[in-house]
TORMISE-627465 format. One line per field, with one value per residue (C-alpha): residue number from 1; residue in one letter; x, y, z. Coordinates in steps of 0.05 Angstrom, whole numbers, plus 5000, padded with zeros to 4 digits. Layout:
N
num (NUM, ...)
residu (A, ...)
c1 (X, ...)
c2 (Y, ...)
c3 (Z, ...)
This chain:
118
num (1, 2, 3, 4, 5, 6, 7, 8, 9, 10, 11, 12, 13, 14, 15, 16, 17, 18, 19, 20, 21, 22, 23, 24, 25, 26, 27, 28, 29, 30, 31, 32, 33, 34, 35, 36, 37, 38, 39, 40, 41, 42, 43, 44, 45, 46, 47, 48, 49, 50, 51, 52, 53, 54, 55, 56, 57, 58, 59, 60, 61, 62, 63, 64, 65, 66, 67, 68, 69, 70, 71, 72, 73, 74, 75, 76, 77, 78, 79, 80, 81, 82, 83, 84, 85, 86, 87, 88, 89, 90, 91, 92, 93, 94, 95, 96, 97, 98, 99, 100, 101, 102, 103, 104, 105, 106, 107, 108, 109, 110, 111, 112, 113, 114, 115, 116, 117, 118)
residu (X, X, X, X, X, X, X, X, X, X, X, X, X, X, X, X, X, X, X, X, X, X, X, X, X, X, X, X, X, X, X, X, X, X, X, X, X, X, X, X, X, X, X, X, X, X, X, X, X, X, X, X, X, X, X, X, X, X, X, X, X, X, X, X, X, X, X, X, X, X, X, X, X, X, X, X, X, X, X, X, X, X, X, X, X, X, X, X, X, X, X, X, X, X, X, X, X, X, X, X, X, X, X, X, X, X, X, X, X, X, X, X, X, X, X, X, X, X)
c1 (8387, 8360, 8290, 8256, 8216, 8150, 8112, 8084, 8018, 7957, 7915, 7842, 7801, 7725, 7670, 7643, 7707, 7715, 7642, 7656, 7723, 7682, 7624, 7678, 7711, 7650, 7621, 7685, 7679, 7661, 7584, 7566, 7496, 7487, 7499, 7433, 7392, 7378, 7322, 7360, 7310, 7349, 7413, 7415, 7462, 7419, 7353, 7313, 7241, 7227, 7224, 7281, 7335, 7400, 7457, 7488, 7556, 7582, 7642, 7669, 7730, 7778, 7821, 7885, 7862, 7839, 7776, 7730, 7678, 7612, 7585, 7515, 7511, 7466, 7498, 7476, 7449, 7496, 7563, 7586, 7564, 7625, 7680, 7639, 7643, 7716, 7738, 7695, 7724, 7794, 7783, 7755, 7808, 7864, 7834, 7821, 7889, 7919, 7878, 7881, 7958, 7938, 7891, 7835, 7830, 7780, 7724, 7663, 7616, 7552, 7506, 7436, 7402, 7415, 7386, 7364, 7389, 7340)
c2 (4128, 4193, 4198, 4265, 4299, 4320, 4335, 4397, 4411, 4394, 4456, 4437, 4489, 4487, 4499, 4557, 4595, 4583, 4611, 4675, 4687, 4679, 4720, 4774, 4769, 4771, 4833, 4871, 4855, 4903, 4899, 4848, 4866, 4813, 4735, 4707, 4644, 4585, 4535, 4466, 4431, 4463, 4423, 4352, 4326, 4338, 4314, 4352, 4384, 4436, 4508, 4502, 4562, 4573, 4625, 4599, 4587, 4516, 4489, 4416, 4389, 4338, 4284, 4325, 4381, 4427, 4456, 4488, 4540, 4555, 4622, 4647, 4725, 4775, 4835, 4903, 4920, 4975, 4925, 4885, 4814, 4777, 4821, 4824, 4748, 4739, 4792, 4760, 4691, 4723, 4764, 4704, 4655, 4709, 4720, 4651, 4628, 4678, 4668, 4592, 4577, 4562, 4507, 4537, 4492, 4532, 4577, 4573, 4636, 4642, 4697, 4684, 4751, 4819, 4876, 4939, 5007, 5048)
c3 (2063, 2097, 2124, 2103, 2161, 2137, 2199, 2170, 2192, 2144, 2132, 2123, 2088, 2110, 2058, 2097, 2092, 2015, 2010, 2053, 2013, 1949, 1968, 1992, 1924, 1882, 1903, 1894, 1818, 1764, 1740, 1798, 1828, 1870, 1881, 1862, 1895, 1858, 1866, 1883, 1837, 1778, 1798, 1774, 1820, 1882, 1896, 1948, 1959, 1904, 1928, 1974, 1954, 1981, 1961, 1891, 1916, 1903, 1929, 1907, 1944, 1918, 1945, 1930, 1974, 1917, 1908, 1851, 1862, 1817, 1828, 1795, 1792, 1772, 1731, 1718, 1645, 1634, 1625, 1574, 1601, 1572, 1598, 1667, 1674, 1648, 1699, 1756, 1738, 1743, 1804, 1848, 1824, 1842, 1915, 1928, 1906, 1951, 2007, 2007, 1982, 1909, 1922, 1878, 1819, 1782, 1783, 1742, 1737, 1711, 1694, 1717, 1715, 1683, 1728, 1698, 1731, 1769)
């Protein structure tokens, strides 16, 4: 019986690398104005003091070395929101899979605000 030599180096992706790549991908999407900040008290899976805000890119890692990303965005009022959400989701998923060797299992995009043009 032959033994397979599987001494390939295991690549570990850090959460900050994933957030940076997501941030870069989001801002290139059509109709996206900014990534909004959310209060942590709105999320039910974390209990922290009220008033703490952070950029709304949440990365969830799994044991099989894949990850999912949740992104909260503000869109321009001059675009069709459903199309902009779908386009943002497709673009982010494509760029993350390209950069992280198809380890992105899913991208959830939420429209939090609509910003009027000035």
